[in-house]
C-alpha positions, 0 to 999 in steps of 0.5 A: 236684934230683929223682931220675931217676924224677921228671925228666919231672915238671920243666921247666927255666926260664930267667929274668934276675935284677936284675943281668942274669944268666941263672938256671935253675930247675926248675919242677914241671909234673907232675900233682897227686897225692893219698893215698888212702884219705884219712887222718883228722887223728886218725890223722895225729896218732897216726902222728906221735906214735908215730913221735916216741915210738919214739925214746924206747924206742930211745934208752932201750934203749941206755943201761943196762949189759946183757949184750945190749949186749955181743952184736953179734947183738943190738945190730947189728939194733937199731942198724940200726933207727935208719935206718928210724926216721929215714926214718919220722920224715921221712915222718910229719912230711910226712904231718902237713903234707901239702897236698891236692895234692902232687908225685908224689915227695912223695906216693910217699915218704909212701905207700911209706916209712911201711909199709915203715919200720914193718915194718923197725923191727918186724923188726929189733927182733924179731931183737934181742929173739929174740937176747936171749931165746936168750942169756938161755936158753942162755948162761952169761952173767949177765943184768942188769936192763938186759937186762929194760929192753932187752927191754921197749923192744924189745917197745914198739918192735915194738908201736908199729911194728905200730900205725903199720903198721896205720894206713898199710898201705893208703895209696897215691898217685894222680893227682888228678882 
């Protein structure tokens, strides 16, 4: 069922099935929406590939033994970046298989989630990286090679999220002509 914001875009229709029971279903009656400016197929593929590849450094940073993994102010923002990463993955898949015209809900999800999620990933990974650097500089804890891996994976996450943001920051949804 759609969110309350999109309820006016649907109408409930009743029909009788083969067994004589009355069934209700929601039918989309809203206008057709498009994304503008149009995104080229190459940019769609790049956004999807980078989104899928973002999972590799995210997971790779979690496995090695490191001093960073013992610090909540480093790991907490990094772990929370999984939420926008998951949401951005869904939006990138929807973007790749979007149709010429789509419902308002789908168009707005794609147009809003990609830039917001990419900025969120960059910010959360950046906070984790800053925490790692501060710990390395001012703590008497011994840093491991896993910390170097964690830091490099955070940099990769920030860079890839920045590229995705640059490709989709101007996307808006609008009613098709």
